[in-house]
PLY file of the C-alpha trace (Angstrom):
ply
format ascii 1.0
element vertex 372
property float x
property float y
property float z
element edge 371
property int vertex1
property int vertex2
end_header
14.09 56.90 2.61
13.63 59.87 0.53
9.98 61.79 1.49
9.33 61.96 -2.31
10.05 58.45 -3.26
6.54 56.87 -4.00
6.01 53.78 -1.99
5.61 50.26 -3.79
2.43 49.02 -1.96
2.23 45.15 -1.39
-1.44 44.46 -3.39
-3.42 46.68 -5.62
-6.90 45.81 -7.32
-7.68 46.42 -11.12
-10.41 48.60 -11.05
-12.11 50.48 -13.99
-14.63 52.27 -15.48
-16.67 49.20 -16.25
-16.59 48.25 -12.77
-17.92 51.48 -12.11
-20.50 51.31 -14.79
-22.28 48.02 -13.30
-21.93 49.27 -9.61
-23.75 52.55 -10.60
-26.32 50.44 -12.34
-27.35 48.55 -9.10
-27.41 51.85 -6.94
-29.59 53.43 -9.38
-31.50 50.30 -9.48
-32.50 50.61 -5.90
-32.19 46.74 -5.68
-29.10 46.63 -3.59
-29.33 43.44 -1.97
-31.42 40.13 -3.14
-31.84 41.51 -6.38
-30.83 39.73 -10.17
-27.44 40.85 -9.96
-26.20 38.29 -7.30
-27.55 35.30 -9.07
-26.17 36.67 -12.48
-22.40 36.87 -10.78
-23.29 33.36 -9.65
-23.77 32.02 -13.24
-20.67 33.92 -14.60
-18.63 32.65 -11.70
-19.63 29.04 -12.14
-18.89 29.36 -15.94
-15.65 30.49 -15.36
-14.59 27.66 -13.14
-16.57 24.94 -15.01
-19.16 24.18 -11.64
-22.24 23.13 -12.14
-23.65 25.35 -8.75
-22.07 28.39 -7.19
-23.53 30.10 -3.99
-21.65 33.70 -3.30
-21.36 34.68 0.00
-19.74 37.68 2.35
-16.28 36.28 2.88
-14.13 33.30 2.00
-14.13 32.65 5.69
-17.96 32.44 5.37
-17.87 30.05 2.82
-15.09 27.65 4.73
-17.75 27.61 7.82
-20.78 26.71 5.53
-18.85 23.89 4.40
-18.18 22.77 7.97
-21.81 22.81 8.26
-22.18 20.66 4.83
-19.94 18.37 6.27
-22.04 17.91 9.58
-19.18 19.15 11.62
-19.60 19.77 15.24
-18.26 19.68 19.10
-16.06 16.69 19.59
-14.93 16.11 15.86
-11.45 16.66 14.38
-10.70 18.77 10.95
-7.46 18.31 9.38
-5.94 20.99 8.16
-2.52 22.98 7.03
-0.41 24.97 9.55
0.48 27.00 6.68
-2.37 29.08 5.69
-4.55 32.05 6.78
-6.21 31.55 10.10
-9.58 30.90 8.44
-8.91 27.50 7.21
-8.63 25.95 10.83
-11.25 28.59 12.42
-13.91 27.73 10.38
-13.69 24.22 12.42
-13.65 25.99 15.79
-16.52 27.81 14.69
-18.92 24.44 14.96
-16.85 23.45 18.06
-14.53 21.14 16.41
-10.64 20.62 17.08
-8.45 21.71 14.36
-5.79 18.98 13.90
-2.98 19.91 11.90
-1.00 18.21 9.39
2.44 19.41 8.59
3.42 20.60 4.52
5.48 19.54 1.51
8.60 21.75 1.70
8.48 22.29 -2.32
4.79 23.15 -2.88
3.67 24.19 0.88
0.63 22.74 0.62
-0.53 19.50 2.66
1.27 16.44 2.45
-0.82 13.67 2.04
1.26 11.04 4.17
1.00 13.82 7.21
-2.72 13.77 6.66
-3.12 10.11 6.70
-0.99 9.94 9.69
-3.15 12.18 11.44
-6.42 10.48 11.03
-8.38 9.26 14.08
-11.55 7.96 15.04
-12.75 11.46 15.77
-11.69 12.87 12.27
-14.58 14.49 10.22
-13.24 16.38 7.55
-10.03 17.42 5.92
-9.88 21.23 4.59
-6.96 21.13 2.13
-5.54 24.72 1.00
-4.20 25.80 -2.34
-1.36 28.00 -0.65
-0.42 30.81 -2.55
-2.81 29.81 -5.71
-1.07 26.27 -6.27
-3.15 23.12 -6.52
-2.88 20.82 -3.94
-2.65 17.22 -4.17
-6.33 16.89 -5.10
-6.60 13.24 -5.95
-4.21 11.80 -3.22
-6.33 13.79 -0.63
-9.53 12.93 -1.70
-8.30 9.01 -2.00
-7.75 9.37 1.59
-11.11 10.89 2.65
-12.62 8.10 0.60
-10.90 5.48 2.59
-11.73 6.90 5.99
-15.15 8.11 5.35
-14.04 11.68 5.68
-15.67 14.76 3.94
-13.32 16.96 1.78
-13.49 20.71 1.53
-10.91 22.71 -0.85
-9.96 26.10 0.63
-9.16 27.93 -2.86
-9.64 31.11 -1.40
-6.16 32.32 -3.35
-6.36 30.03 -6.26
-9.13 31.39 -8.64
-7.92 30.40 -12.04
-5.84 27.67 -11.15
-5.91 24.15 -12.93
-5.41 20.79 -11.20
-4.77 17.70 -14.15
-6.21 19.98 -16.93
-9.42 21.12 -14.86
-10.09 24.36 -13.36
-10.47 24.40 -9.37
-14.08 24.38 -8.32
-14.71 22.05 -11.34
-13.79 18.68 -9.60
-17.07 18.34 -7.53
-16.66 18.68 -3.72
-17.23 21.76 -2.47
-14.52 24.53 -3.25
-14.37 28.31 -1.43
-13.16 31.09 -3.20
-12.52 34.80 -2.00
-12.56 37.89 -3.35
-10.78 40.66 -0.79
-8.88 43.19 -2.56
-5.65 41.51 -2.66
-7.21 38.49 -4.76
-6.87 37.89 -8.46
-10.35 39.43 -8.59
-12.15 41.48 -5.98
-15.76 42.16 -4.87
-14.61 44.32 -1.98
-15.40 41.82 0.62
-17.16 38.61 -0.68
-16.45 34.73 -1.39
-18.29 31.78 -2.84
-18.72 28.01 -2.42
-18.39 25.94 -5.63
-20.02 22.14 -5.72
-21.28 19.55 -8.03
-24.01 18.95 -5.64
-27.78 20.17 -6.30
-28.25 19.51 -2.65
-25.53 21.11 -1.00
-26.15 24.36 -3.33
-29.89 24.53 -1.87
-28.16 23.96 1.80
-25.79 26.66 1.24
-28.30 29.26 -0.57
-30.43 28.79 2.98
-28.04 28.64 5.32
-26.45 31.99 3.99
-29.70 33.61 4.15
-30.80 33.15 7.61
-31.74 29.30 6.92
-34.64 30.63 5.31
-36.90 28.01 3.34
-37.61 28.51 -0.27
-41.28 29.45 0.78
-43.59 32.54 -0.62
-43.30 34.08 2.75
-40.03 36.05 3.73
-40.08 34.78 7.17
-40.08 31.25 7.49
-37.02 29.67 8.77
-36.47 25.91 8.78
-33.06 25.89 10.17
-30.29 27.82 12.01
-28.73 30.08 9.46
-26.34 33.22 8.74
-26.39 36.71 7.27
-23.62 35.39 4.96
-25.16 36.83 1.66
-23.08 39.04 -0.61
-24.89 42.31 -1.42
-25.78 43.12 -5.42
-23.34 46.19 -5.33
-20.35 43.77 -4.67
-21.88 41.43 -7.17
-21.80 44.04 -9.71
-18.03 44.82 -9.00
-17.66 40.78 -9.24
-19.25 41.06 -12.70
-16.95 43.80 -13.88
-14.19 41.60 -12.98
-15.15 38.03 -14.36
-15.66 39.97 -17.39
-12.03 40.40 -17.86
-10.60 37.85 -15.50
-8.69 36.25 -18.42
-6.68 39.18 -18.86
-6.46 39.80 -14.92
-4.92 36.38 -14.71
-2.69 36.77 -17.71
-1.33 40.04 -16.50
-0.31 38.41 -13.38
1.38 35.79 -14.67
3.36 38.29 -16.69
4.44 40.15 -13.59
5.24 36.80 -12.30
7.51 35.86 -15.34
9.55 39.20 -15.02
10.12 38.71 -11.46
11.53 35.37 -12.02
13.78 36.95 -14.71
14.76 39.84 -12.36
15.61 37.67 -9.38
17.70 35.40 -11.19
21.02 35.31 -9.40
19.68 36.46 -6.23
19.87 33.90 -3.18
16.49 33.63 -2.85
14.07 30.74 -3.93
11.35 31.86 -6.18
8.17 30.10 -6.12
7.51 26.55 -7.63
7.06 26.51 -11.28
3.91 24.86 -12.81
4.23 21.01 -13.79
1.84 18.71 -15.94
-0.74 18.46 -12.97
-0.61 21.69 -11.41
-1.22 25.07 -12.79
-0.68 27.95 -10.27
-3.08 31.09 -10.21
-0.88 34.01 -9.15
-2.41 35.53 -5.94
1.18 36.65 -4.27
4.71 36.18 -5.42
6.30 34.87 -2.16
10.16 34.04 -2.14
11.98 31.59 0.13
15.03 33.44 1.80
18.09 31.10 2.59
18.42 29.89 6.89
20.38 32.17 8.94
18.99 35.39 7.10
17.07 37.72 9.22
13.84 37.60 7.46
12.12 40.34 9.39
14.97 42.72 9.43
14.88 42.52 5.22
11.46 43.10 5.47
12.30 46.23 7.73
14.67 47.52 5.18
12.69 47.06 1.87
10.24 49.20 4.15
12.88 51.77 4.67
13.25 51.76 0.79
9.60 52.52 0.24
8.69 48.76 -0.78
5.78 47.22 1.14
6.59 43.53 2.04
5.19 40.87 4.75
5.83 37.74 6.01
3.59 35.14 4.51
2.56 33.05 6.37
2.87 32.60 9.96
2.31 29.20 11.07
-1.54 29.00 12.25
-0.49 26.66 15.31
1.60 29.34 16.50
-0.83 32.23 16.80
-1.37 33.05 20.54
-5.00 32.20 20.65
-4.06 28.67 19.40
-1.17 28.09 21.85
-3.41 29.53 24.57
-6.49 26.91 23.35
-4.95 23.71 22.47
-1.39 23.91 23.97
0.44 24.10 20.24
3.97 24.77 20.67
7.07 25.16 18.52
8.25 22.03 17.09
5.32 20.29 16.31
5.17 21.35 12.69
8.81 21.64 11.45
8.61 21.79 7.83
5.65 24.85 8.37
7.32 25.98 11.16
10.63 26.23 8.80
8.84 27.79 5.80
6.99 30.65 7.73
10.67 31.59 8.99
11.90 32.53 5.94
9.07 33.24 3.33
8.19 36.85 2.43
5.42 38.49 -0.10
7.24 41.33 -2.27
5.17 43.88 -4.13
2.75 41.84 -6.63
-0.80 42.46 -8.45
-1.79 42.56 -12.20
-0.74 45.93 -13.33
2.77 46.29 -11.43
5.38 48.11 -13.91
8.45 46.88 -14.83
10.07 49.59 -13.48
8.60 49.09 -9.92
9.69 45.13 -10.08
13.28 46.51 -11.11
13.21 48.62 -7.88
11.96 45.82 -5.66
14.56 43.34 -6.71
17.06 46.29 -6.11
16.18 46.92 -2.97
15.83 43.35 -2.12
19.61 42.78 -3.23
20.72 45.59 -1.10
18.66 44.23 1.92
20.35 41.00 1.78
23.64 42.34 1.70
0 1
1 2
2 3
3 4
4 5
5 6
6 7
7 8
8 9
9 10
10 11
11 12
12 13
13 14
14 15
15 16
16 17
17 18
18 19
19 20
20 21
21 22
22 23
23 24
24 25
25 26
26 27
27 28
28 29
29 30
30 31
31 32
32 33
33 34
34 35
35 36
36 37
37 38
38 39
39 40
40 41
41 42
42 43
43 44
44 45
45 46
46 47
47 48
48 49
49 50
50 51
51 52
52 53
53 54
54 55
55 56
56 57
57 58
58 59
59 60
60 61
61 62
62 63
63 64
64 65
65 66
66 67
67 68
68 69
69 70
70 71
71 72
72 73
73 74
74 75
75 76
76 77
77 78
78 79
79 80
80 81
81 82
82 83
83 84
84 85
85 86
86 87
87 88
88 89
89 90
90 91
91 92
92 93
93 94
94 95
95 96
96 97
97 98
98 99
99 100
100 101
101 102
102 103
103 104
104 105
105 106
106 107
107 108
108 109
109 110
110 111
111 112
112 113
113 114
114 115
115 116
116 117
117 118
118 119
119 120
120 121
121 122
122 123
123 124
124 125
125 126
126 127
127 128
128 129
129 130
130 131
131 132
132 133
133 134
134 135
135 136
136 137
137 138
138 139
139 140
140 141
141 142
142 143
143 144
144 145
145 146
146 147
147 148
148 149
149 150
150 151
151 152
152 153
153 154
154 155
155 156
156 157
157 158
158 159
159 160
160 161
161 162
162 163
163 164
164 165
165 166
166 167
167 168
168 169
169 170
170 171
171 172
172 173
173 174
174 175
175 176
176 177
177 178
178 179
179 180
180 181
181 182
182 183
183 184
184 185
185 186
186 187
187 188
188 189
189 190
190 191
191 192
192 193
193 194
194 195
195 196
196 197
197 198
198 199
199 200
200 201
201 202
202 203
203 204
204 205
205 206
206 207
207 208
208 209
209 210
210 211
211 212
212 213
213 214
214 215
215 216
216 217
217 218
218 219
219 220
220 221
221 222
222 223
223 224
224 225
225 226
226 227
227 228
228 229
229 230
230 231
231 232
232 233
233 234
234 235
235 236
236 237
237 238
238 239
239 240
240 241
241 242
242 243
243 244
244 245
245 246
246 247
247 248
248 249
249 250
250 251
251 252
252 253
253 254
254 255
255 256
256 257
257 258
258 259
259 260
260 261
261 262
262 263
263 264
264 265
265 266
266 267
267 268
268 269
269 270
270 271
271 272
272 273
273 274
274 275
275 276
276 277
277 278
278 279
279 280
280 281
281 282
282 283
283 284
284 285
285 286
286 287
287 288
288 289
289 290
290 291
291 292
292 293
293 294
294 295
295 296
296 297
297 298
298 299
299 300
300 301
301 302
302 303
303 304
304 305
305 306
306 307
307 308
308 309
309 310
310 311
311 312
312 313
313 314
314 315
315 316
316 317
317 318
318 319
319 320
320 321
321 322
322 323
323 324
324 325
325 326
326 327
327 328
328 329
329 330
330 331
331 332
332 333
333 334
334 335
335 336
336 337
337 338
338 339
339 340
340 341
341 342
342 343
343 344
344 345
345 346
346 347
347 348
348 349
349 350
350 351
351 352
352 353
353 354
354 355
355 356
356 357
357 358
358 359
359 360
360 361
361 362
362 363
363 364
364 365
365 366
366 367
367 368
368 369
369 370
370 371
């Protein structure tokens, strides 16, 4: 690669002067945490996804952990989740002393296969954490029906899916707890940060207490009614989130346009683009992940793209094959063949709301060359 060639980064947040203005307002107010900005952000986010209640937290991971608390998960319990996800989907159960149990994925959607979830249920199963991978909605109705039949708690890991809809309704509006994340590579960002939406006032009150050291809603700052955590979202981050929410429709629209351009540019290349929407599933574009043919050296392709100044990444390794998972639970190759096959062949290419067409053309040309 020429030293003068500009790198095309994997992701980039859309930040503007309005975001700066809102953050400065909070800095100048001196109310940097537990001020009025957090609740304002929560109301806006709840409205954006059609949820009655929303609790902002310090990360999507924190939100998933709190959902395990809502579920009453503890030592000896099992929590079923996807092996094809970010590690937090499984770690949240481990934090509470439970055992993660994986169910294999659908080879088309990359989301949990409901039949595999049903087969994984045991007498020790307490909850299911279903992931909307890469912003594509999981099979909510089928998965919730399984949970209803077996008396299991259902949690939706929508950390990658803000703005997606399932059967015409936004994710986050279906009543059960849904966790969102706002890391800088997500659809919108608060820097770090996340949120949990729910249809239950009781669950919301518990979330608000748990994220704030288990404090009680009393006049005294130091009355703690339960073991809690420091999982609050500060007002500076919330202010950034407000700016992002004000133009969320524009951000989501721009990401959709970039995705549509990629679909056109990749036509004719020997790669499988992301699954298109259907009547029940409308994706929110988080990353743009392509699937390479079997037999292609995916890591070699990523390396060659990197040499051309194009950042790419293997998306995603299977969780059960991470070293700490193998060591702790004895997971091994071959246990979840669909996830393992997909993990070996999928890669994320540069993607964000303001990615220019000429950069996309350069990405696709570099990919064509790398595939040889």
